[in-house]
Backbone as CSV, one residue per row, in Angstrom:
resi,resn,N_x,N_y,N_z,CA_x,CA_y,CA_z,C_x,C_y,C_z
1,ALA,0.777,-25.535,2.468,1.823,-26.521,2.478,1.216,-27.837,1.860
2,LEU,2.078,-28.647,1.329,1.647,-29.965,0.793,1.476,-30.850,2.060
3,LEU,0.580,-31.877,1.783,0.367,-32.885,2.966,1.606,-33.371,3.407
4,GLY,1.695,-33.323,4.800,2.858,-33.949,5.435,4.107,-33.040,5.486
5,SER,3.995,-31.812,5.109,5.078,-30.988,5.092,4.820,-29.645,5.917
6,GLU,5.690,-29.041,6.503,5.591,-27.929,7.235,5.399,-26.588,6.418
7,GLU,4.334,-25.784,6.754,4.109,-24.657,5.903,5.170,-23.566,6.139
8,LYS,5.590,-23.023,5.028,6.569,-21.931,5.013,5.934,-20.557,4.581
9,PHE,6.528,-19.527,4.871,6.155,-18.129,4.493,7.274,-17.461,3.854
10,ALA,6.994,-16.666,2.765,7.962,-15.797,2.122,7.427,-14.478,1.726
11,LYS,8.227,-13.398,1.907,7.930,-12.173,1.454,8.864,-11.945,0.276
12,ILE,8.435,-11.685,-0.914,9.208,-11.486,-2.110,8.942,-10.316,-2.875
13,THR,9.891,-9.521,-3.237,9.573,-8.234,-3.967,10.368,-8.303,-5.283
14,VAL,9.583,-8.068,-6.272,10.165,-7.960,-7.644,9.615,-6.680,-8.356
15,PHE,10.442,-6.192,-9.379,10.042,-5.081,-10.019,9.719,-5.517,-11.519
16,VAL,8.698,-5.019,-12.117,8.259,-5.323,-13.409,8.557,-4.188,-14.387
17,GLN,9.377,-4.496,-15.436,9.743,-3.522,-16.439,8.714,-3.618,-17.601
18,ASP,7.659,-2.748,-17.603,6.564,-2.960,-18.617,6.767,-1.893,-19.730
19,VAL,7.005,-2.535,-20.926,7.372,-1.585,-22.134,6.104,-1.697,-23.029
20,GLY,5.352,-0.635,-23.013,4.067,-0.628,-23.769,4.164,-0.099,-25.234
21,GLY,5.270,0.304,-25.673,5.354,0.823,-27.053,6.748,0.675,-27.630
22,GLY,6.835,0.915,-28.890,8.071,0.812,-29.649,8.528,-0.519,-30.014
23,ARG,9.711,-0.598,-30.566,10.189,-1.908,-31.116,10.465,-2.906,-30.024
24,GLN,10.728,-2.429,-28.786,11.021,-3.316,-27.712,9.806,-3.672,-26.720
25,ALA,8.618,-3.306,-27.287,7.413,-3.500,-26.545,7.285,-4.919,-26.027
26,THR,6.780,-5.061,-24.815,6.590,-6.387,-24.099,5.158,-6.658,-23.752
27,ILE,4.257,-5.738,-24.178,2.844,-5.909,-24.068,2.188,-5.504,-25.364
28,TRP,1.275,-6.448,-25.844,0.675,-6.256,-27.103,-0.821,-6.493,-26.982
29,GLU,-1.625,-5.650,-27.724,-3.003,-5.889,-27.830,-3.265,-7.062,-28.671
30,VAL,-4.115,-8.026,-28.157,-4.466,-9.279,-29.068,-5.927,-9.265,-29.432
31,ALA,-6.760,-8.458,-28.786,-8.151,-8.390,-29.091,-8.822,-7.071,-28.525
32,HIS,-9.935,-6.760,-29.130,-10.710,-5.578,-28.541,-12.210,-5.755,-28.969
33,ALA,-12.981,-5.034,-28.177,-14.429,-5.028,-28.420,-14.762,-3.869,-29.349
34,ALA,-16.044,-3.857,-29.836,-16.424,-2.793,-30.657,-16.399,-1.479,-29.901
35,ILE,-16.602,-1.455,-28.616,-16.657,-0.349,-27.830,-15.206,0.290,-27.482
36,THR,-14.207,-0.509,-27.602,-12.912,-0.199,-27.010,-12.373,1.161,-27.613
37,GLY,-12.554,1.451,-28.911,-12.039,2.645,-29.473,-12.737,3.874,-28.950
38,LYS,-13.989,3.805,-28.497,-14.816,4.816,-28.042,-14.771,4.996,-26.460
39,SER,-14.059,3.989,-25.754,-14.007,4.019,-24.366,-12.841,4.734,-23.834
40,LYS,-13.156,5.705,-22.867,-11.945,6.454,-22.232,-11.108,5.475,-21.444
41,TYR,-11.518,4.376,-21.091,-10.830,3.465,-20.193,-10.349,2.115,-20.957
42,SER,-10.363,2.106,-22.288,-10.124,0.978,-23.067,-10.820,-0.255,-22.849
43,PHE,-12.086,-0.081,-22.390,-12.906,-1.273,-22.037,-13.032,-2.332,-23.149
44,GLY,-12.734,-3.432,-22.972,-12.844,-4.566,-23.869,-11.551,-4.994,-24.421
45,LYS,-10.453,-4.162,-24.215,-9.155,-4.474,-24.741,-8.521,-5.681,-23.990
46,VAL,-7.880,-6.543,-24.781,-7.250,-7.695,-24.112,-5.763,-7.646,-24.640
47,SER,-4.737,-7.727,-23.661,-3.323,-7.683,-24.061,-2.667,-8.943,-23.550
48,ALA,-1.708,-9.350,-24.233,-0.680,-10.429,-23.795,0.558,-9.643,-23.360
49,VAL,1.276,-10.231,-22.407,2.478,-9.536,-21.821,3.515,-10.468,-21.556
50,ASP,4.770,-10.011,-21.712,6.016,-10.916,-21.393,7.064,-9.851,-20.939
51,ASP,6.853,-9.482,-19.631,7.765,-8.351,-19.091,8.915,-8.949,-18.375
52,LEU,10.060,-8.161,-18.254,11.226,-8.565,-17.508,10.896,-8.254,-15.995
53,LEU,11.353,-9.176,-15.127,11.239,-9.062,-13.707,12.773,-8.708,-13.284
54,THR,12.917,-7.778,-12.399,14.233,-7.315,-11.865,14.250,-7.310,-10.309
55,ALA,15.316,-7.255,-9.782,15.626,-7.182,-8.305,15.363,-5.720,-7.899
56,GLY,15.536,-4.756,-8.752,15.402,-3.325,-8.293,14.542,-2.611,-9.358
57,PRO,14.238,-1.284,-9.091,13.449,-0.634,-10.058,14.131,-0.176,-11.405
58,ASP,15.429,-0.264,-11.439,16.227,0.059,-12.587,16.235,-1.099,-13.632
59,LYS,16.057,-0.833,-14.842,15.983,-1.911,-15.891,17.305,-2.687,-15.846
60,SER,18.467,-2.092,-15.491,19.673,-2.827,-15.495,19.913,-3.604,-14.166
61,SER,18.934,-3.636,-13.222,19.028,-4.455,-12.108,19.097,-5.899,-12.390
62,GLN,19.517,-6.663,-11.493,19.632,-8.209,-11.772,18.333,-8.708,-12.284
63,ALA,18.334,-9.467,-13.395,17.202,-10.070,-13.857,16.719,-11.351,-13.007
64,LEU,15.452,-11.327,-12.669,14.955,-12.466,-11.822,13.928,-13.380,-12.581
65,GLY,13.472,-12.989,-13.798,12.543,-13.810,-14.535,11.738,-12.927,-15.479
66,ARG,10.463,-13.595,-15.705,9.505,-12.841,-16.620,8.113,-12.946,-16.016
67,LEU,7.368,-11.848,-16.279,5.974,-11.764,-15.967,5.305,-12.101,-17.255
68,GLN,4.487,-13.144,-17.404,3.795,-13.563,-18.617,2.352,-13.783,-18.335
69,GLY,1.513,-13.308,-19.250,0.071,-13.612,-19.065,-0.737,-12.681,-19.827
70,THR,-2.057,-12.503,-19.440,-2.929,-11.613,-20.268,-3.652,-10.624,-19.160
71,PHE,-4.029,-9.407,-19.774,-4.771,-8.470,-19.010,-5.916,-8.122,-19.853
72,ALA,-7.170,-8.021,-19.272,-8.306,-7.555,-19.997,-8.766,-6.231,-19.326
73,TYR,-9.085,-5.163,-20.084,-9.558,-3.916,-19.516,-10.957,-4.150,-19.267
74,THR,-11.436,-4.174,-18.001,-12.784,-4.493,-17.571,-13.564,-3.459,-16.828
75,GLY,-13.069,-2.294,-16.753,-13.733,-1.039,-16.097,-14.385,-0.286,-17.029
76,LEU,-15.644,0.020,-17.014,-16.309,0.955,-17.860,-16.084,2.376,-17.466
77,ASN,-15.952,2.539,-16.114,-15.731,3.934,-15.565,-14.554,4.184,-14.821
78,GLU,-13.601,3.344,-15.048,-12.177,3.576,-14.455,-11.298,2.527,-15.166
79,THR,-9.953,2.979,-15.076,-8.979,1.962,-15.660,-8.765,0.830,-14.705
80,SER,-9.396,-0.295,-14.983,-9.429,-1.438,-14.149,-9.159,-2.689,-15.067
81,LEU,-8.152,-3.483,-14.676,-7.797,-4.677,-15.360,-8.129,-5.915,-14.619
82,THR,-8.460,-6.985,-15.325,-8.587,-8.338,-14.821,-7.312,-8.997,-15.288
83,ALA,-6.499,-9.480,-14.276,-5.176,-10.067,-14.592,-5.140,-11.502,-14.460
84,ASN,-4.579,-12.221,-15.412,-4.117,-13.598,-15.350,-2.669,-13.678,-15.664
85,ILE,-1.881,-13.559,-14.575,-0.410,-13.427,-14.918,0.370,-14.539,-14.087
86,ASN,1.502,-14.844,-14.576,2.501,-15.737,-14.011,3.843,-15.102,-13.893
87,PHE,4.451,-15.191,-12.780,5.734,-14.695,-12.367,6.666,-15.910,-12.514
88,HIS,7.388,-16.055,-13.567,8.307,-17.220,-13.785,9.644,-16.705,-13.319
89,LEU,10.171,-17.276,-12.304,11.411,-16.933,-11.634,12.577,-17.744,-12.211
90,THR,13.566,-17.132,-12.749,14.645,-17.834,-13.386,15.997,-17.711,-12.691
91,SER,16.086,-17.046,-11.568,17.316,-16.919,-10.837,16.955,-16.710,-9.395
92,GLY,17.968,-16.840,-8.565,17.781,-16.855,-7.120,17.274,-18.093,-6.370
93,PRO,16.909,-17.960,-5.150,16.468,-19.241,-4.396,15.225,-19.895,-4.993
94,TYR,14.383,-19.240,-5.816,13.097,-19.789,-6.204,13.198,-19.999,-7.761
95,SER,14.377,-20.075,-8.209,14.586,-20.267,-9.715,13.834,-21.628,-10.266
96,GLY,13.099,-21.492,-11.255,12.335,-22.536,-11.798,10.893,-22.657,-11.365
97,SER,10.541,-21.761,-10.358,9.224,-21.781,-9.823,8.344,-20.507,-10.451
98,THR,7.081,-20.733,-10.232,6.181,-19.705,-10.657,5.263,-19.214,-9.558
99,LEU,4.847,-18.020,-9.547,3.699,-17.553,-8.662,2.588,-17.110,-9.621
100,CYS,1.388,-17.548,-9.393,0.274,-17.179,-10.316,-0.710,-16.251,-9.665
101,VAL,-1.093,-15.121,-10.335,-1.949,-14.068,-9.807,-3.167,-14.078,-10.755
102,ALA,-4.271,-13.968,-10.215,-5.536,-13.744,-11.028,-6.514,-12.907,-10.217
103,GLY,-6.933,-11.770,-10.871,-7.882,-10.918,-10.212,-7.904,-9.519,-10.714
104,ARG,-8.585,-8.723,-9.990,-8.946,-7.252,-10.410,-7.707,-6.312,-10.048
105,ASN,-7.267,-5.530,-10.915,-6.168,-4.598,-10.730,-6.672,-3.174,-11.086
106,PRO,-7.028,-2.409,-10.177,-7.561,-1.057,-10.390,-6.213,-0.110,-10.365
107,VAL,-5.684,0.052,-11.691,-4.373,0.630,-11.856,-4.119,1.952,-11.320
108,GLN,-5.144,2.820,-11.050,-4.930,4.183,-10.620,-4.742,4.211,-9.130
109,GLU,-5.027,3.139,-8.337,-4.867,3.087,-7.033,-3.462,2.686,-6.551
110,SER,-2.991,3.118,-5.371,-1.735,2.737,-4.772,-2.050,1.614,-3.894
111,ASN,-0.994,0.758,-3.599,-1.196,-0.406,-2.627,-2.375,-1.299,-3.217
112,ARG,-2.382,-1.694,-4.466,-3.380,-2.549,-4.975,-3.129,-3.997,-4.462
113,GLU,-4.107,-4.663,-4.079,-4.009,-5.998,-3.524,-4.681,-6.976,-4.516
114,LEU,-3.780,-7.895,-4.994,-4.159,-8.904,-5.870,-4.059,-10.259,-5.233
115,PRO,-4.994,-11.231,-5.612,-4.863,-12.558,-5.053,-3.772,-13.383,-5.686
116,LEU,-3.018,-14.121,-4.845,-2.003,-15.035,-5.239,-2.809,-16.418,-5.292
117,VAL,-3.094,-17.104,-6.427,-3.892,-18.257,-6.450,-3.231,-19.665,-6.541
118,GLY,-1.792,-19.562,-6.701,-1.148,-20.864,-6.792,0.264,-20.643,-7.307
119,GLY,0.883,-21.688,-7.583,2.316,-21.597,-8.205,2.729,-22.957,-8.522
120,THR,4.038,-23.015,-8.960,4.658,-24.317,-9.412,6.050,-24.371,-8.669
121,GLY,6.664,-25.524,-8.740,7.981,-25.702,-8.232,7.878,-25.535,-6.675
122,VAL,8.800,-24.744,-6.118,8.715,-24.607,-4.689,7.432,-24.056,-4.197
123,PHE,6.686,-23.312,-5.002,5.497,-22.725,-4.656,4.301,-23.462,-5.086
124,ARG,4.342,-24.847,-5.231,3.190,-25.656,-5.492,2.326,-25.552,-4.312
125,ALA,0.997,-25.342,-4.579,-0.068,-25.195,-3.577,0.065,-23.845,-2.818
126,ALA,0.797,-22.957,-3.327,0.931,-21.570,-2.616,-0.379,-20.834,-2.653
127,ARG,-0.459,-19.989,-1.704,-1.723,-18.989,-1.563,-1.113,-17.807,-0.955
128,GLY,-1.873,-16.681,-0.972,-1.519,-15.383,-0.517,-1.913,-14.209,-1.346
129,TYR,-1.196,-13.234,-1.350,-1.638,-11.922,-2.069,-0.249,-11.116,-2.410
130,ALA,-0.568,-10.302,-3.424,0.530,-9.364,-3.820,-0.026,-7.930,-3.668
131,ILE,0.929,-7.061,-3.168,0.660,-5.550,-3.031,1.454,-5.100,-4.348
132,VAL,0.743,-4.202,-5.114,1.275,-3.709,-6.386,1.231,-2.250,-6.274
133,ASN,2.397,-1.679,-6.687,2.444,-0.242,-6.731,3.169,0.214,-7.961
134,THR,2.768,1.264,-8.657,3.360,1.834,-9.865,4.486,2.695,-9.363
135,ILE,5.711,2.437,-9.666,6.814,3.207,-9.258,7.116,4.385,-10.091
136,SER,6.909,4.183,-11.411,7.062,5.227,-12.338,6.301,4.904,-13.653
137,PHE,5.945,5.917,-14.427,5.353,5.661,-15.736,5.680,6.946,-16.578
138,ASP,6.233,6.635,-17.796,6.583,7.637,-18.654,5.611,7.609,-19.849
139,LYS,4.651,8.579,-19.804,3.579,8.646,-20.898,4.119,8.667,-22.278
140,ALA,5.192,9.386,-22.478,5.730,9.598,-23.861,6.297,8.252,-24.399
141,THR,6.840,7.385,-23.652,7.365,6.113,-24.106,6.513,4.921,-23.791
142,ASN,5.396,5.228,-22.885,4.517,4.229,-22.466,5.214,3.094,-21.680
143,TYR,6.310,3.587,-20.865,7.201,2.559,-20.019,6.788,2.836,-18.609
144,ALA,6.466,1.657,-17.969,6.176,1.670,-16.542,7.108,0.706,-15.743
145,VAL,7.322,1.056,-14.484,7.972,0.177,-13.581,6.936,-0.009,-12.400
146,LEU,6.698,-1.295,-12.187,5.753,-1.706,-11.080,6.527,-2.537,-10.124
147,GLN,6.054,-2.301,-8.889,6.716,-3.204,-7.748,5.550,-4.122,-7.251
148,TYR,5.818,-5.351,-7.357,5.016,-6.474,-6.691,5.723,-6.929,-5.503
149,THR,5.019,-6.877,-4.211,5.482,-7.548,-3.067,4.554,-8.624,-2.802
150,PHE,5.071,-9.855,-2.823,4.311,-11.123,-2.508,4.328,-11.442,-1.027
151,TYR,3.234,-11.933,-0.542,3.216,-12.532,0.817,2.625,-13.890,0.561
152,VAL,3.452,-14.804,0.667,3.244,-16.226,0.153,3.304,-17.299,1.272
153,SER,2.244,-18.065,1.458,2.322,-19.278,2.279,2.393,-20.490,1.281
154,TYR,3.346,-21.389,1.658,3.556,-22.474,0.696,4.037,-23.720,1.426
């Protein structure tokens, strides 16, 4: 909480529509290391992302905003990402605010915990964590739906 204000708590769930391929792709490789092409786990690959956030797992659910940021593939022996991502909320009670996440994301695990390191707007000086789960992944189209549940003190 900001100095002189009462601390609040929120539990917020959003779904990320992650389109990894095709004309409508929302995640793009922007850099890679010499080893990336030989790495089973894409080590050294860096991607920029601008994914749709929705209220439910279906792509046609109410749009809530965008997930924007970068991911670096940082696991030599597993698919593990280092994330620097912002959840820009554009509708609902937190419209105009962001939640900022930075940390390790071991994508093969369920109930992944990522640190919530700050925010803007309503969430200025926020702290907490997010629990992340992959709801679905279509390997043929490289389309994933992820659920982020935030536990936020602000």
